C-alpha positions in Angstrom: 69.5 -36.1 28.4 70.0 -39.3 30.6 72.1 -41.7 28.6 71.1 -44.6 30.6 67.5 -44.0 29.5 68.5 -44.8 25.8 65.8 -47.2 24.3 67.5 -47.8 20.9 71.3 -48.1 20.3 72.4 -48.3 16.7 75.9 -49.3 15.8 78.0 -49.6 12.6 80.3 -52.6 12.2 83.6 -52.0 10.3 85.6 -49.4 12.1 83.1 -49.3 14.9 82.0 -52.3 16.7 84.6 -54.6 15.3 87.8 -54.4 17.2 89.7 -56.0 14.4 88.8 -55.9 10.7 85.7 -58.1 10.2 86.0 -59.6 13.6 83.5 -59.3 16.5 85.2 -60.1 19.8 83.5 -61.9 22.7 84.0 -58.6 24.7 81.8 -56.7 22.3 79.2 -59.5 21.9 78.8 -59.6 25.7 78.6 -55.8 25.9 75.5 -55.9 23.5 74.0 -58.7 25.5 74.2 -56.7 28.8 72.7 -53.7 27.0 69.8 -55.7 25.8 69.3 -57.3 29.1 68.7 -53.9 30.6 65.9 -53.2 28.0 67.7 -51.3 25.3 67.1 -52.4 21.7 70.1 -53.0 19.5 70.2 -52.2 15.8 73.1 -53.5 13.6 73.5 -50.8 11.0 75.9 -51.7 8.3 76.9 -51.7 4.6 77.1 -55.5 4.7 74.6 -57.9 3.4 71.6 -59.1 5.7 72.6 -62.7 5.4 76.2 -62.1 6.7 74.8 -60.7 9.9 72.0 -63.4 10.4 74.3 -66.2 9.6 77.6 -64.9 11.1 76.4 -63.3 14.4 75.1 -64.6 17.7 71.3 -64.3 17.4 71.1 -62.7 21.0 73.0 -59.5 20.5 70.7 -57.6 18.2 67.0 -56.7 17.7 67.1 -55.2 14.1 69.3 -55.2 11.1 69.7 -52.2 8.9 71.9 -53.8 6.0 73.2 -52.5 2.8 73.3 -49.0 4.2 69.5 -49.0 4.8 68.4 -50.8 1.6 67.2 -53.7 3.8 65.6 -53.4 7.2 64.9 -56.5 9.2 62.8 -56.7 12.3 64.0 -59.8 14.1 60.9 -60.4 16.4 58.4 -60.1 13.5 60.7 -61.8 11.0 59.9 -59.1 8.7 61.9 -57.4 5.9 61.5 -54.0 4.4 63.3 -53.8 1.2 64.0 -50.6 -0.7 64.8 -50.2 -4.4 68.2 -51.4 -5.9 70.0 -49.6 -8.7 68.2 -49.7 -12.0 69.8 -50.6 -15.3 69.8 -46.9 -16.3 71.4 -45.7 -13.0 74.1 -48.5 -13.4 74.7 -47.3 -17.0 75.1 -43.7 -16.1 77.7 -44.5 -13.4 79.9 -46.8 -15.6 81.7 -44.0 -17.6 83.3 -42.7 -14.2 85.1 -46.0 -14.0 86.5 -45.3 -17.5 87.3 -41.7 -16.7 89.2 -42.1 -13.4 91.8 -44.6 -12.3 89.6 -46.5 -9.8 88.4 -50.1 -9.2 84.8 -50.7 -9.3 83.1 -53.2 -6.9 79.4 -54.0 -7.6 77.5 -55.5 -4.5 74.8 -58.1 -5.3 72.7 -59.8 -2.8 75.4 -62.5 -2.5 78.8 -61.1 -3.3 81.0 -58.3 -4.7 81.8 -58.2 -8.5 85.1 -56.7 -9.2 85.3 -54.9 -12.5 86.9 -51.7 -14.1 88.5 -50.4 -17.1 91.1 -52.4 -19.2 93.5 -49.5 -18.7 93.5 -50.2 -15.0 94.4 -54.0 -15.6 97.5 -54.0 -13.4 95.9 -52.1 -10.5 92.9 -54.5 -10.7 95.1 -57.6 -10.6 97.1 -56.3 -7.7 93.8 -55.5 -5.9 92.6 -59.1 -6.4 95.9 -60.5 -5.1 95.6 -58.2 -2.0 91.9 -59.3 -1.5 92.9 -62.9 -1.6 95.8 -62.5 1.0 93.4 -60.5 3.3 90.8 -63.4 3.1 93.5 -65.9 3.8 94.7 -64.0 6.9 91.2 -63.5 8.1 89.4 -66.6 7.1 92.2 -69.0 6.4 90.9 -69.5 2.7 91.4 -68.0 -0.6 88.6 -66.4 -2.2 88.6 -66.7 -6.0 87.4 -63.4 -7.5 87.1 -63.0 -11.2 87.7 -59.6 -12.7 85.1 -58.6 -15.6 86.6 -55.9 -17.7 83.4 -55.4 -19.6 81.7 -52.8 -17.5 78.4 -53.1 -19.4 77.9 -56.6 -18.2 76.8 -55.1 -14.8 73.8 -53.4 -16.4 71.8 -56.7 -16.4 72.7 -57.7 -12.9 71.0 -57.4 -9.6 73.2 -54.6 -8.2 72.4 -53.1 -4.7 75.4 -50.6 -4.7 78.3 -49.7 -6.7 81.6 -49.0 -4.8 84.6 -47.0 -6.2 88.0 -47.6 -4.7 91.0 -45.4 -5.3 93.0 -42.5 -3.9 91.1 -39.9 -1.8 91.9 -37.1 -4.3 90.6 -39.2 -7.2 87.5 -40.2 -5.3 86.7 -36.6 -4.3 86.8 -35.6 -8.0 84.7 -38.5 -9.0 82.2 -37.8 -6.3 81.6 -34.3 -7.7 80.2 -35.8 -10.8 77.6 -37.9 -9.1 74.1 -36.1 -9.1 73.0 -36.3 -5.6 69.3 -35.7 -6.6 69.6 -39.1 -8.3 71.9 -41.0 -6.0 73.0 -41.4 -2.3 76.7 -41.4 -2.3 79.1 -41.5 0.8 82.6 -42.1 1.7 82.8 -45.2 4.1 86.5 -44.3 4.3 88.8 -41.9 2.4 89.5 -44.6 -0.2 86.2 -46.1 -0.6 83.0 -44.4 -2.0 79.6 -46.1 -2.2 76.8 -45.2 -4.4 73.1 -46.3 -4.1 69.7 -45.2 -5.3 68.5 -41.7 -3.9 67.2 -41.9 -0.4 68.9 -45.0 0.6 70.9 -44.4 3.8 71.1 -45.8 7.3 69.1 -42.9 8.8 66.0 -43.7 7.0 66.4 -47.3 8.0 66.9 -46.3 11.6 63.7 -43.8 11.3 61.5 -46.8 10.3 62.6 -48.8 13.5 61.8 -45.7 15.6 58.4 -45.2 13.9 57.6 -48.9 14.4 58.6 -48.9 18.2 57.4 -45.4 18.8 60.9 -44.3 20.0 61.8 -40.6 20.1 65.1 -39.2 18.8 66.2 -38.3 22.3 65.9 -42.0 23.1 68.2 -43.1 20.3 72.1 -43.3 20.5 74.0 -44.1 17.3 77.7 -44.6 16.8 80.0 -44.9 13.7 83.0 -43.8 11.8 82.1 -43.2 8.1 80.0 -41.0 6.2 77.5 -43.7 5.6 77.0 -43.4 9.4 76.2 -39.7 9.2 72.5 -40.0 8.5 71.8 -42.1 11.4 73.8 -39.9 13.7 71.9 -36.9 12.6 68.6 -38.3 13.7 69.8 -39.7 17.0 69.8 -37.7 20.4 73.2 -39.1 21.4 75.7 -39.0 18.4 78.8 -40.9 19.1 81.9 -40.6 16.7 84.7 -43.2 16.9 88.3 -42.0 17.6 89.0 -43.1 13.9 85.8 -41.5 12.6 85.8 -39.1 9.5 85.7 -35.3 10.4 82.2 -35.0 9.2 80.9 -37.3 12.1 83.2 -35.8 14.7 81.8 -32.3 13.9 78.2 -33.2 14.8 79.0 -35.7 17.5 77.8 -35.1 21.1 80.1 -37.9 22.4 83.4 -39.4 21.2 84.7 -43.0 21.7 88.1 -44.4 21.4 89.6 -46.0 18.3 87.9 -49.1 17.2 91.3 -51.2 17.6 91.0 -50.3 21.3 87.3 -51.6 21.6 86.2 -48.0 21.6 82.5 -48.8 20.9 82.1 -51.7 23.5 84.1 -49.5 26.1 81.9 -46.5 25.4 78.7 -48.5 26.0 79.9 -50.0 29.3 80.9 -46.4 30.5 77.8 -44.6 29.4 74.9 -46.9 28.8 75.3 -49.7 31.4 
């Protein structure tokens, strides 16, 4: 396989393309411009919302957006969306008891923001979580994000929910994950302390496959890079599978190539060394 013949490059953001949390460096952006200039299509494949990419990224560094872990696929040239199902009221209802049973924080993703909720017995943990989130936002964006905590879990059932995220200790989340029926949901660890749950069949791999079918691109012409289990599906269908130095073991086990840690610009450096 000749890596420089890759026609489609798919990259995760957090823990992969970003060299600092939630920050795209000029070096990484210029690397993607160079890749596109040689004729390789670039797909941003992320758990983030579509609008955050469209409004927050330079328009000349990507050709496709696979957002919300594959729930929304955007073809830039055609300005066309393919939107897949969100969680139903029943699916949300069936997940809520897990937030009562386990000491976790529940973050529900809408099309605009995250809703923070959880059991009242986790009040202290939720309050500390909100405080830490505000400090993080102030450091990253120089502003405080006011996030209300709703202790009535049932209020989520009547909202537009794309995915439900559980945050907690690794051991707790592993126990919780075993109770999620994988014939009804897609569930994956983004990192050891963050578990995301969406409707069955939603994943970055299916989103990437739609792009490949639209462009008549073969698996051996695809390179995918990531760090979390939500990247596993797209690595599995790519001919060149790249795991970041900070990637979870499940990715490293199937990888054909390895990049350095994201804090060392591992993704951009790997592209320049292997694809340019």
